[in-house]
Structures are given as structure tokens and as C-alpha cells.
Backbone bond lengths (Angstrom), bond angles and torsions (degrees), N, CA, C in turn:
res aa  C-N    CA-C-N  psi(-1)  N-CA   C-N-CA  omega(-1)  CA-C   N-CA-C  phi
1 M - - - 1.464 - - 1.531 110.43 -
2 G 1.280 115.00 -42.40 1.425 117.08 -179.43 1.531 110.83 -62.83
3 H 1.303 118.75 -34.82 1.452 120.86 177.84 1.529 112.27 -67.85
4 F 1.329 115.76 -32.77 1.450 120.86 -178.64 1.529 108.22 -65.14
5 Y 1.354 117.07 -48.27 1.479 118.76 -178.46 1.550 110.81 -65.62
6 F 1.309 114.37 -34.56 1.481 116.66 179.12 1.475 110.69 -64.41
7 L 1.376 117.28 -43.54 1.425 119.18 179.63 1.535 112.30 -67.77
8 L 1.378 115.35 -36.53 1.464 118.67 176.93 1.548 110.49 -62.20
9 T 1.261 116.35 -44.92 1.470 119.61 179.23 1.543 113.28 -61.95
10 L 1.295 113.14 -41.17 1.486 118.04 178.68 1.527 111.14 -65.98
11 G 1.367 115.32 -36.99 1.449 116.96 179.22 1.538 112.03 -68.62
12 V 1.333 118.47 -35.19 1.437 122.20 178.19 1.550 110.06 -66.10
13 I 1.350 114.75 -40.11 1.491 116.45 -179.39 1.528 109.79 -66.49
14 V 1.328 117.13 -42.38 1.484 118.35 179.26 1.487 111.55 -65.32
15 L 1.323 119.02 -36.99 1.447 120.29 179.35 1.555 111.50 -68.75
16 A 1.281 117.22 -37.05 1.452 122.86 176.33 1.508 110.53 -63.48
17 A 1.349 118.38 -42.82 1.461 121.99 -180.00 1.516 110.24 -66.21
18 F 1.359 116.31 -38.22 1.461 119.65 178.91 1.520 112.10 -66.47
19 V 1.291 116.02 -39.26 1.523 121.70 177.74 1.552 108.35 -62.81
20 L 1.339 116.00 -47.78 1.462 118.31 -179.15 1.504 112.80 -62.72
21 S 1.306 115.62 -39.46 1.488 119.00 177.96 1.506 110.68 -67.96
22 L 1.262 117.83 -34.30 1.483 119.98 179.86 1.537 109.79 -69.10
23 Q 1.330 114.73 -40.08 1.475 118.36 -179.72 1.491 111.38 -65.65
24 R 1.354 116.49 -42.22 1.442 120.54 177.01 1.544 111.69 -61.84
25 G 1.331 118.41 -40.45 1.442 119.30 176.94 1.478 113.25 -63.69
26 I 1.309 118.40 -41.71 1.501 121.38 -178.33 1.526 107.39 -67.85
27 K 1.340 117.39 -42.33 1.449 119.66 -179.67 1.541 111.37 -65.62
28 R 1.297 116.33 -34.76 1.485 118.82 179.35 1.521 109.98 -70.44
29 R 1.295 116.95 -36.01 1.468 117.53 178.06 1.519 114.23 -73.95
30 L 1.328 115.59 -29.20 1.443 118.43 178.40 1.537 111.67 -78.59
31 Q 1.313 116.67 -26.64 1.479 120.14 179.65 1.534 109.79 -86.06
32 L 1.363 118.21 132.55 1.491 123.72 -177.57 1.501 107.68 -75.68
33 P 1.313 116.97 131.87 1.489 121.35 -176.70 1.525 114.50 -83.80
34 Y 1.310 119.20 60.37 1.506 121.35 -176.50 1.540 106.71 -119.93
35 V 1.337 110.97 144.66 1.460 120.52 175.20 1.535 107.71 -138.57
36 L 1.313 115.73 152.83 1.489 121.03 -178.63 1.488 109.90 -93.49
37 D 1.347 114.67 136.27 1.483 118.86 175.43 1.502 108.84 -70.52
38 E 1.303 113.76 156.38 1.472 119.93 -179.18 1.510 111.68 -69.69
39 A 1.302 118.73 -37.23 1.481 123.21 179.51 1.518 110.09 -151.45
40 L 1.317 116.68 161.64 1.443 121.02 179.95 1.555 110.95 -69.74
41 F 1.304 115.28 -43.12 1.502 122.41 178.34 1.481 111.05 -109.81
42 T 1.316 115.83 146.28 1.487 120.23 170.62 1.542 108.57 -74.48
43 A 1.295 113.74 173.07 1.462 118.99 -178.42 1.540 110.62 -62.47
44 P 1.302 123.50 -44.13 1.451 120.49 177.31 1.543 113.35 -65.34
45 Q 1.344 115.42 -32.61 1.465 117.88 177.80 1.507 112.46 -69.62
46 R 1.341 115.42 -38.60 1.471 118.68 178.44 1.506 110.91 -65.17
47 A 1.321 117.66 -39.78 1.464 118.78 177.02 1.486 112.75 -63.13
48 F 1.322 115.29 -43.58 1.478 119.67 179.31 1.506 112.24 -67.24
49 K 1.337 118.43 -36.29 1.470 121.19 -179.93 1.521 111.30 -61.32
50 G 1.353 116.09 -38.42 1.475 119.07 179.29 1.535 110.93 -63.71
51 V 1.342 117.26 -40.71 1.461 119.28 177.67 1.510 111.58 -70.02
52 L 1.367 117.56 -36.20 1.426 121.93 -179.84 1.554 111.70 -64.16
53 E 1.332 116.43 -38.34 1.454 119.56 -179.04 1.522 107.95 -67.67
54 R 1.292 119.48 -38.00 1.487 121.57 176.33 1.475 111.72 -65.88
55 A 1.346 118.11 -33.43 1.482 120.61 -175.28 1.523 111.62 -74.44
56 V 1.364 117.05 -40.46 1.481 118.40 -175.48 1.525 113.40 -89.08
57 G 1.339 119.25 -19.99 1.447 120.51 176.43 1.504 111.67 96.20
58 K 1.318 114.53 176.63 1.513 120.18 -174.63 1.489 111.67 -85.04
59 Q 1.335 121.05 -8.95 1.427 122.02 -177.11 1.530 112.03 -84.03
60 Y 1.332 118.61 -0.34 1.476 123.35 176.47 1.494 112.41 -120.42
61 E 1.315 118.23 149.69 1.409 124.51 177.92 1.488 109.53 -106.79
62 I 1.327 119.52 138.96 1.435 125.78 -179.89 1.550 111.95 -111.37
63 Y 1.323 116.67 121.78 1.454 122.23 178.85 1.514 106.62 -110.85
64 G 1.327 116.31 147.78 1.454 121.69 -177.23 1.480 116.00 -117.35
65 K 1.314 116.37 146.96 1.473 123.99 172.22 1.565 110.68 56.17
66 V 1.297 114.45 65.85 1.477 121.40 178.92 1.480 107.31 -110.77
67 H 1.301 118.52 128.86 1.466 122.23 176.21 1.534 110.45 -68.14
68 A 1.319 115.32 142.47 1.432 121.54 -177.89 1.486 113.12 -63.62
69 I 1.306 116.82 -32.22 1.494 120.17 -178.35 1.541 110.29 -70.03
70 D 1.334 116.82 -18.48 1.492 119.21 177.92 1.489 114.92 -77.19
71 V 1.379 116.11 -21.97 1.482 118.13 -178.37 1.510 111.67 -120.75
72 I 1.254 119.03 -8.51 1.486 122.48 177.73 1.529 110.37 -115.89
73 G 1.317 115.99 117.41 1.481 120.20 -179.59 1.524 112.37 -101.24
74 L 1.303 114.62 -170.21 1.514 121.77 -179.32 1.558 109.02 -115.06
75 R 1.279 112.67 149.74 1.453 119.00 176.55 1.514 111.26 -64.90
76 A 1.305 116.64 161.10 1.461 120.12 175.83 1.521 110.73 -80.02
77 R 1.323 113.51 166.14 1.469 122.84 176.51 1.536 113.40 61.38
78 L 1.353 114.42 42.91 1.450 119.81 173.91 1.534 108.66 -105.09
79 S 1.306 114.46 144.21 1.451 118.91 176.79 1.547 108.67 -72.19
80 Q 1.357 114.71 167.68 1.485 118.10 -178.53 1.528 109.51 -65.96
81 R 1.284 117.84 -34.56 1.500 120.86 178.94 1.534 109.08 -65.73
82 E 1.339 116.60 -44.11 1.502 119.25 -178.68 1.528 110.19 -66.66
83 Q 1.370 117.69 -38.52 1.457 120.81 176.90 1.520 110.02 -62.39
84 A 1.348 117.56 -47.26 1.421 119.43 -177.55 1.549 110.37 -63.55
85 L 1.295 117.24 -38.15 1.465 119.79 178.77 1.506 112.54 -65.84
86 A 1.339 115.11 -42.02 1.432 120.08 179.45 1.568 112.99 -66.37
87 L 1.317 116.26 -39.42 1.481 120.49 178.36 1.534 109.81 -68.01
88 S 1.296 114.77 -36.67 1.504 118.76 -179.96 1.521 110.83 -65.69
89 R 1.374 116.36 -32.67 1.450 117.91 177.03 1.484 112.75 -66.98
90 V 1.354 115.64 -40.85 1.444 118.71 -179.97 1.532 110.07 -70.18
91 G 1.336 117.09 -46.42 1.475 121.06 177.47 1.529 112.27 57.10
92 D 1.244 117.69 -136.95 1.509 124.90 -177.41 1.522 110.41 -102.75
93 R 1.355 117.67 23.03 1.440 119.89 178.71 1.560 109.66 -65.70
94 R 1.314 114.48 150.64 1.453 118.02 -179.17 1.515 109.43 -145.95
95 F 1.374 113.74 162.67 1.458 121.06 176.35 1.507 108.06 -99.16
96 D 1.317 116.20 140.98 1.479 120.04 175.56 1.492 110.25 -71.59
97 F 1.361 116.50 -40.35 1.492 120.07 -179.17 1.515 109.17 -141.13
98 L 1.305 116.26 144.37 1.447 125.58 174.94 1.476 108.66 -124.01
99 I 1.348 118.18 122.87 1.490 124.37 176.56 1.505 109.20 -95.48
100 C 1.343 114.60 117.96 1.504 119.76 -173.93 1.502 107.23 -127.43
101 S 1.351 114.25 161.57 1.427 123.08 176.00 1.541 107.88 -68.94
102 K 1.300 118.17 138.86 1.456 121.20 -176.99 1.542 109.54 -74.76
103 E 1.301 119.65 -29.48 1.446 121.92 -174.24 1.582 108.58 -89.43
104 T 1.290 119.18 -44.60 1.440 121.24 -172.79 1.528 114.71 -109.38
105 T 1.351 118.32 -4.17 1.468 126.68 -176.35 1.465 111.26 56.71
106 A 1.346 120.34 25.27 1.474 122.66 176.58 1.537 109.08 -67.85
107 I 1.312 116.96 135.55 1.472 122.69 -178.73 1.469 109.22 -77.80
108 L 1.328 116.78 120.62 1.462 123.70 -178.43 1.448 116.42 -104.32
109 C 1.397 116.83 -37.94 1.388 120.02 -175.17 1.544 110.24 -159.48
110 A 1.291 118.50 149.04 1.485 124.24 176.29 1.529 108.42 -117.48
111 V 1.327 115.92 140.79 1.429 123.06 -176.79 1.513 110.12 -132.41
112 N 1.324 117.32 131.75 1.458 122.41 172.76 1.527 111.60 -122.89
113 L 1.305 114.77 146.12 1.487 121.28 -178.16 1.515 107.46 -110.77
114 A 1.304 116.15 120.44 1.448 123.37 -179.66 1.510 110.67 -93.71
115 P 1.383 119.99 149.54 1.382 120.73 178.13 1.501 114.34 -65.06
116 R 1.347 115.98 165.31 1.437 119.71 -179.55 1.502 110.19 -68.91
117 S 1.353 114.31 155.84 1.433 120.99 -179.48 1.536 108.49 -154.33
118 R 1.285 116.96 131.73 1.477 120.38 176.87 1.523 111.81 -83.82
119 L 1.335 116.26 -18.00 1.485 118.54 -174.51 1.549 110.10 -87.78
120 R 1.328 116.62 -41.07 1.488 120.10 -174.88 1.516 108.21 -125.14
121 K 1.339 114.74 134.52 1.496 120.31 175.89 1.513 111.66 -84.31
122 L 1.339 117.75 -36.90 1.452 120.05 -178.70 1.527 109.69 -81.77
123 A 1.328 115.17 144.58 1.436 121.23 178.66 1.541 111.00 -68.24
124 P 1.282 119.47 141.86 1.503 121.54 -179.40 1.513 110.56 -71.45
125 K 1.318 114.69 150.91 1.427 122.29 177.88 1.535 109.93 -108.07
126 D 1.316 116.10 152.49 1.470 121.64 177.99 1.488 108.36 -145.14
127 A 1.368 115.07 -162.02 1.446 119.43 -175.29 1.526 113.43 -65.55
128 L 1.344 116.95 -17.91 1.487 119.10 179.45 1.521 110.20 -68.50
129 D 1.331 118.66 -30.64 1.498 121.62 175.90 1.512 111.44 -63.06
130 R 1.356 114.30 -43.41 1.489 117.79 -179.82 1.533 111.45 -70.45
131 I 1.313 115.14 -35.21 1.489 118.00 178.21 1.535 111.12 -64.71
132 C 1.310 117.14 -43.16 1.496 121.16 177.61 1.473 109.51 -63.82
133 A 1.336 119.11 -44.65 1.481 122.35 -179.22 1.509 110.05 -60.24
134 A 1.338 119.04 -41.24 1.494 123.13 179.49 1.541 108.97 -67.49
135 A 1.328 119.42 -39.81 1.456 122.90 -179.47 1.514 113.05 -77.94
136 G 1.345 120.18 -14.18 1.451 122.22 -176.95 1.494 114.12 80.50
137 L 1.301 117.61 27.18 1.455 123.03 179.17 1.515 110.15 -102.48
138 P 1.345 120.15 118.93 1.456 121.81 176.18 1.548 109.31 -62.35
139 F 1.348 113.68 132.71 1.453 119.84 -174.27 1.484 108.13 -136.68
140 V 1.366 117.37 125.69 1.454 122.61 -175.40 1.554 106.61 -128.47
141 R 1.326 115.44 139.37 1.472 121.93 177.63 1.532 108.91 -115.01
142 F 1.294 114.95 143.01 1.480 120.80 175.09 1.500 108.94 -133.00
143 R 1.317 115.34 154.82 1.426 121.91 175.80 1.521 111.60 -93.00
144 E 1.392 116.16 147.61 1.443 118.43 175.16 1.500 108.29 -67.57
145 S 1.310 113.91 141.30 1.449 120.96 -177.19 1.489 111.07 -149.07
146 A 1.299 116.86 160.00 1.440 119.75 176.44 1.519 110.50 -81.67
147 H 1.312 118.63 -22.98 1.456 123.45 -179.83 1.549 106.25 -134.20
148 Y 1.355 113.58 133.87 1.449 120.33 179.77 1.576 108.29 -118.91
149 S 1.328 115.29 149.03 1.431 120.39 177.10 1.536 108.13 -104.64
150 V 1.371 115.88 116.52 1.462 118.62 176.91 1.478 113.51 -58.53
151 V 1.312 116.68 -43.11 1.464 120.20 -178.65 1.525 111.35 -63.08
152 D 1.296 116.23 -43.89 1.485 121.13 -179.76 1.555 110.37 -60.49
153 I 1.331 114.41 -47.27 1.482 116.36 179.95 1.547 112.54 -65.08
154 E 1.291 114.92 -40.76 1.484 119.66 176.02 1.508 112.52 -59.45
155 E 1.355 118.41 -43.94 1.425 119.28 -178.31 1.509 111.69 -68.37
156 Q 1.327 118.37 -40.24 1.489 117.43 -179.82 1.519 113.45 -68.95
157 I 1.300 117.61 -34.95 1.482 122.61 -177.16 1.540 108.08 -69.90
158 F 1.340 116.95 -50.52 1.477 119.48 -177.11 1.501 112.28 -72.99
159 A 1.353 117.18 -24.47 1.496 119.53 173.15 1.528 110.57 -68.20
160 A 1.324 115.28 -37.19 1.501 120.07 175.26 1.516 111.41 -65.43
161 M 1.341 115.57 -41.38 1.490 118.62 178.54 1.541 109.24 -66.34
162 Q 1.317 119.72 -41.60 1.444 122.72 -177.63 1.518 110.40 -67.06
163 A 1.335 116.59 -35.69 1.479 118.36 177.51 1.499 110.18 -65.00
164 R 1.307 120.12 -31.53 1.427 121.99 177.32 1.479 112.40 -81.91
165 G 1.326 120.07 -16.66 1.460 124.96 -177.39 1.461 112.07 97.02
166 T 1.338 118.23 13.97 1.501 123.13 177.02 1.487 107.20 -100.11
167 R 1.290 116.72 121.25 1.447 123.71 176.18 1.497 110.69 -112.27
168 P 1.315 120.35 158.51 1.405 122.18 177.01 1.529 110.56 -61.30
169 E 1.344 116.45 145.41 1.442 120.53 -173.35 1.524 110.98 -68.11
170 V 1.349 115.54 -35.97 1.501 120.61 177.83 1.475 106.16 -119.66
171 E 1.331 114.34 117.12 1.472 119.21 -179.62 1.513 108.77 -105.37
172 D 1.284 117.67 115.54 1.452 124.74 -179.44 1.539 108.97 -80.31
173 I 1.350 112.80 138.69 1.486 120.42 177.19 1.537 106.82 -103.55
174 H 1.294 116.24 131.93 1.460 120.82 178.41 1.535 110.28 -62.95
175 L 1.326 113.32 147.82 1.461 118.74 -178.01 1.531 112.83 -59.36
176 D 1.292 118.58 -41.68 1.507 120.84 178.14 1.491 111.33 -62.67
177 E 1.393 117.04 -43.70 1.465 119.01 179.89 1.523 110.19 -65.68
178 A 1.343 120.17 -39.47 1.450 121.28 179.53 1.540 110.79 -65.54
179 T 1.355 118.72 -40.44 1.441 122.27 178.93 1.521 110.85 -63.53
180 T 1.303 117.55 -43.79 1.461 122.48 178.82 1.537 110.46 -61.01
181 L 1.354 115.78 -46.00 1.438 120.46 -179.73 1.483 112.91 -59.69
182 L 1.373 117.68 -44.82 1.437 121.40 -178.84 1.560 110.45 -67.42
183 R 1.340 116.30 -33.83 1.455 118.21 -178.36 1.563 109.53 -70.02
184 D 1.330 116.58 -38.31 1.471 118.31 178.37 1.488 111.32 -69.34
185 L 1.356 120.10 -35.85 1.444 120.80 175.27 1.499 112.77 -64.02
186 S 1.314 116.02 -41.95 1.500 119.39 179.82 1.515 112.87 -65.78
187 Q 1.351 115.00 -41.26 1.469 118.61 179.53 1.520 111.24 -67.45
188 A 1.338 118.10 -34.77 1.453 119.31 178.25 1.531 110.41 -69.46
189 S 1.344 118.08 -36.43 1.409 122.21 177.25 1.506 114.52 -64.16
190 V 1.395 113.90 -41.38 1.462 119.71 177.09 1.521 112.15 -67.35
191 D 1.356 117.65 -39.44 1.461 120.19 178.35 1.508 110.51 -64.14
192 E 1.332 116.24 -39.09 1.464 118.50 178.99 1.510 114.66 -64.06
193 Q 1.361 116.41 -35.47 1.443 120.49 179.09 1.522 110.43 -73.25
194 R 1.369 117.09 -32.60 1.485 118.21 -178.33 1.504 112.47 -78.34
195 T 1.261 118.91 -26.79 1.466 123.52 -177.38 1.480 109.28 -72.24
196 P 1.395 118.81 115.85 1.509 120.07 178.90 1.542 108.85 -72.33
197 R 1.265 112.64 142.14 1.473 119.65 174.45 1.492 110.87 -85.95
198 A 1.295 117.69 140.55 1.426 121.62 179.81 1.492 111.35 -70.85
199 A 1.375 115.75 124.39 1.444 119.65 -177.86 1.530 109.30 -82.25
200 L 1.305 115.76 121.96 1.434 121.49 -178.60 1.511 109.71 -94.40
201 P 1.339 119.30 135.15 1.458 121.77 179.55 1.552 110.66 -63.71
202 R 1.318 114.03 139.50 1.496 119.71 176.59 1.517 108.58 -86.44
203 L 1.254 116.98 125.77 1.467 121.37 179.81 1.503 109.02 -97.58
204 A 1.310 113.46 133.81 1.511 117.45 177.47 1.496 110.32 -70.14
205 P 1.330 117.04 147.08 1.486 117.21 177.98 1.467 112.67 -65.45
206 V 1.289 116.40 138.85 1.501 122.81 -177.06 1.535 106.74 -111.03
207 A 1.319 113.66 131.27 1.445 120.26 -179.20 1.518 107.48 -70.34
208 P 1.325 116.91 145.79 1.486 118.00 176.63 1.484 113.68 -60.49
209 G 1.309 118.87 133.30 1.463 124.14 179.54 1.512 115.53 86.89
210 A 1.392 115.71 -3.91 1.460 115.74 179.07 1.482 111.91 -84.45
211 R 1.291 119.62 154.34 1.425 125.34 -176.45 1.536 106.81 -93.44
212 V 1.318 112.80 133.49 1.506 118.80 -179.45 1.540 106.75 -100.77
213 A 1.359 114.44 127.07 1.460 118.71 177.82 1.500 109.85 -72.28
214 P 1.304 119.42 145.30 1.473 121.16 177.48 1.506 110.89 -69.80
215 A 1.313 114.63 146.06 1.461 120.20 -177.48 1.520 110.00 -70.31
216 R 1.343 116.13 139.43 1.479 119.36 179.48 1.518 110.26 -77.71
217 R 1.327 112.09 140.83 1.473 117.14 176.50 1.533 109.98 -77.91
218 P 1.286 116.83 144.46 1.488 117.69 178.28 1.566 109.48 -69.48
219 S 1.321 112.61 148.34 1.497 118.33 177.56 1.470 111.23 -65.53
220 D 1.356 115.16 165.98 1.488 118.42 -178.26 1.503 112.13 -63.63
221 G 1.346 116.92 -36.22 1.425 119.32 -177.54 1.497 114.94 -76.84
222 A 1.335 117.57 -18.47 1.475 122.12 -176.90 1.499 107.92 -80.09
223 R 1.300 116.57 143.16 1.474 120.78 176.52 1.469 111.80 -92.35
224 R 1.320 113.92 144.01 1.456 118.01 176.45 1.540 112.76 -67.57
225 G 1.296 114.18 139.77 1.439 116.75 -179.70 1.513 113.60 81.38
226 S 1.420 120.60 1.45 1.454 120.04 179.23 1.444 110.52 -78.58
227 E 1.308 117.58 161.18 1.451 123.21 -179.87 1.506 111.26 -73.05
228 P 1.309 117.43 150.74 1.512 118.99 -179.92 1.511 109.86 -66.78
229 R 1.321 111.86 149.21 1.451 119.91 -176.77 1.532 109.97 -68.67
230 R 1.320 115.58 137.77 1.423 119.60 176.53 1.538 110.12 -92.86
231 P 1.297 119.94 151.21 1.473 120.97 179.42 1.566 109.41 -66.82
232 K 1.347 114.53 138.00 1.449 119.97 -179.84 1.484 110.28 -70.36
233 R 1.355 114.07 151.24 1.430 116.40 177.50 1.559 109.77 -78.76
234 R 1.250 115.08 150.86 1.476 117.40 179.29 1.506 109.80 -77.49
235 A 1.297 114.33 142.12 1.505 118.91 -176.78 1.529 106.01 -73.57
236 P 1.335 115.92 145.70 1.528 118.97 -179.20 1.515 109.43 -63.67
237 T 1.320 116.09 138.17 1.430 123.43 175.44 1.465 113.00 -85.57
238 L 1.334 117.55 124.58 1.441 119.05 -177.42 1.528 109.79 -96.23
239 G 1.301 115.43 140.50 1.446 119.69 177.21 1.511 110.49 -98.59
240 S 1.319 117.32 -131.21 1.453 123.48 177.46 1.528 110.70 -68.35
241 H 1.304 116.28 171.17 1.447 119.34 -176.85 1.540 108.89 -76.81
242 E 1.352 118.20 -11.91 1.458 118.27 174.85 1.524 115.24 -85.77
243 H 1.319 116.87 -29.26 1.455 121.52 -179.05 1.514 109.82 -123.12
244 H 1.317 114.34 129.49 1.450 120.10 173.65 1.509 107.78 -105.95
245 V 1.342 118.26 120.49 1.440 122.04 -170.34 1.560 106.83 -112.82
246 V 1.364 113.92 131.40 1.430 120.10 172.56 1.533 110.29 -117.84
247 D 1.289 113.93 128.36 1.514 117.24 -172.34 1.466 109.77 -63.44
248 D 1.342 115.24 142.14 1.460 126.23 166.85 1.527 110.25 56.06
249 G 1.288 118.69 55.76 1.474 117.94 176.60 1.535 109.66 -149.68
250 P 1.340 112.51 160.25 1.496 115.72 179.10 1.488 111.55 -65.71
251 S 1.345 116.44 155.04 1.458 120.69 -176.95 1.544 110.35 -123.41
252 F 1.261 116.08 139.43 1.445 119.01 170.38 1.541 106.14 -150.50
253 K 1.363 116.73 166.52 1.483 122.98 -173.52 1.444 110.59 -117.73
254 I 1.308 116.04 135.66 1.461 123.93 179.71 1.505 108.24 -107.34
255 D 1.307 119.27 120.95 1.465 124.16 179.32 1.559 108.60 -104.80
256 G 1.295 112.53 161.37 1.453 116.29 176.94 1.536 110.57 110.74
257 E 1.353 114.47 169.66 1.483 118.92 -178.99 1.518 109.22 -82.82
258 L 1.336 115.78 152.18 1.386 122.55 177.42 1.546 110.23 -107.41
259 D 1.306 115.99 161.35 1.467 117.14 -175.73 1.487 112.71 -76.91
260 D 1.315 119.31 -27.77 1.477 120.42 178.64 1.525 111.06 -83.49
261 D 1.282 116.57 176.26 1.440 123.28 -174.76 1.542 112.56 -92.67
262 R 1.400 113.42 7.79 1.469 115.61 -178.56 1.494 108.69 -72.96
263 P 1.361 116.73 153.50 1.457 120.50 -177.77 1.529 109.88 -64.48
264 Q 1.345 119.06 144.56 1.391 122.33 -179.80 1.571 108.74 -71.09
265 A 1.307 114.36 135.67 1.428 120.11 -177.10 1.499 110.83 -151.79
266 S 1.279 120.23 156.35 1.431 125.06 176.02 1.514 109.39 -85.68
267 R 1.368 115.89 139.83 1.500 121.51 -179.26 1.520 107.90 -117.96
268 R 1.275 109.96 139.81 1.445 116.94 174.97 1.581 104.89 -112.97
269 I 1.254 113.47 119.77 1.503 118.39 -178.72 1.545 106.12 -108.80
């Protein structure tokens, strides 16, 4: 009898444990297994993002944790097998940071941050590098570090953009370069104004079939480049000793005594 009650009690305990386990399994299946991350970026990513924003400037927008399949598509006219193979290569890969234009949201460069490593200084490459190269997307990798160089990050990112043919929308010119350029332009303008232009002789139109007389050589006494001789004025023609006549001129009469001893006479000038 005692064994019977013992077995009965043991059976009840096993049944209760089974029922509880079944309830937990049903509740676990009905409850969605999702949890919220503490932050979008990890501590190393947040530190790198601040340096990256300083490197690219305020004219660009930086987006974080974007899946590659969201920004990289497939070419047209691919078979189903080729599409499936291409999508499997991309998989769930993602970019840590995307640098885009602030006005048009055009994708300019992708950046990934690799964990620290004592063995290798350069970040490792994988299939994502080949995918970005095929799509024409500049892709740069950096290693996590305690100290970042803004100049080094800026040079690598814009070098990748330039290699693709993407330049910054607004390119600033240094003050020294602008001053030198303006000085050269001003000096060139002044030199052009000071330099005399060679005066070419104007040739009179010649009728077809007419004979052109050969040009006369200048005499030995004449200088080259001198102005042509002007016709000499005719000497005034003198009449009688009472009237002095000058050709083609206005005439008036002067009365009164003169200082010299010459006889008084009227002059026509």
C-alpha cells in the first residue's frame, strides 16, 4: 500500500512538471523574441562618427548601419539563378556609415569600422569590397583606435571619391592660392595693355585685272618708319613796297606810328 501511494505521488509530480513545461513552451512560442538595443552605435562607433563628421564637413550627411542590399541593386536582364547568386553574395552585409549629399542624398562613399587587432594594422577585406567596386561605390575601411587623425581620414575618403570621379560639390580655394591667381591675372592684363600692337598698313582695294605699281623704295636720307612728307606752304607773295600781300588770308589795317624807321604801310596778313 505504501508503495502505491508513493508511485501515485511521483506520477502527480511528473504530470505537473510536464504541464508547466508545456505551458512555458506555448508561452515562449506566442511571445515574439525581440529586444531593443541600448544605442544605435557602439562606443567605438560613436567616437569614430564624431571624427568622421569633422573630416567630411557640414555639407554632407552621415547615415549609420545601412544594409548593402538597400543601396546596391542588380543589373537588368539577369536570370533567376544569377539574381539568386548575386543576392546570396550580398547577404545581410551592411555599412557602418554612409556619406551622402545633404541636398540630394546622393550616396558618395561607404565606410566600415573594423575591430582592433594587434597582428594587422590594415582592415581586412572581404566580398563586400568586390561588390562595392563592381557597383562603383567608394568604400573605405578603418581600424578602431583610441586616437584618430582627422586629416588622415579626410584624405582617404576624398581620395576614394576622386578615384570614382566624385568631387565635393563646393570646392573651397585657399586664400593664398586665390590671392596669387588674382595677382597673375592683373599682371597679365597690365602687360597686355602696355604692349603696343603692330600697326598693319591698310591696302586699298584693287580691281580685278588692274596692274599694281611696285612700291617705291625710300631714299637713303629718309628714315624707315618716318611720317610721309607734307607739302610745303607757299611763300607769301610780296607786292609793292606799300602793300604786303599774303595769299588766301584775312586782311586788316594797322594805323599809327611804328617803332622802326621803316615807312608806314598797311599790311594784309
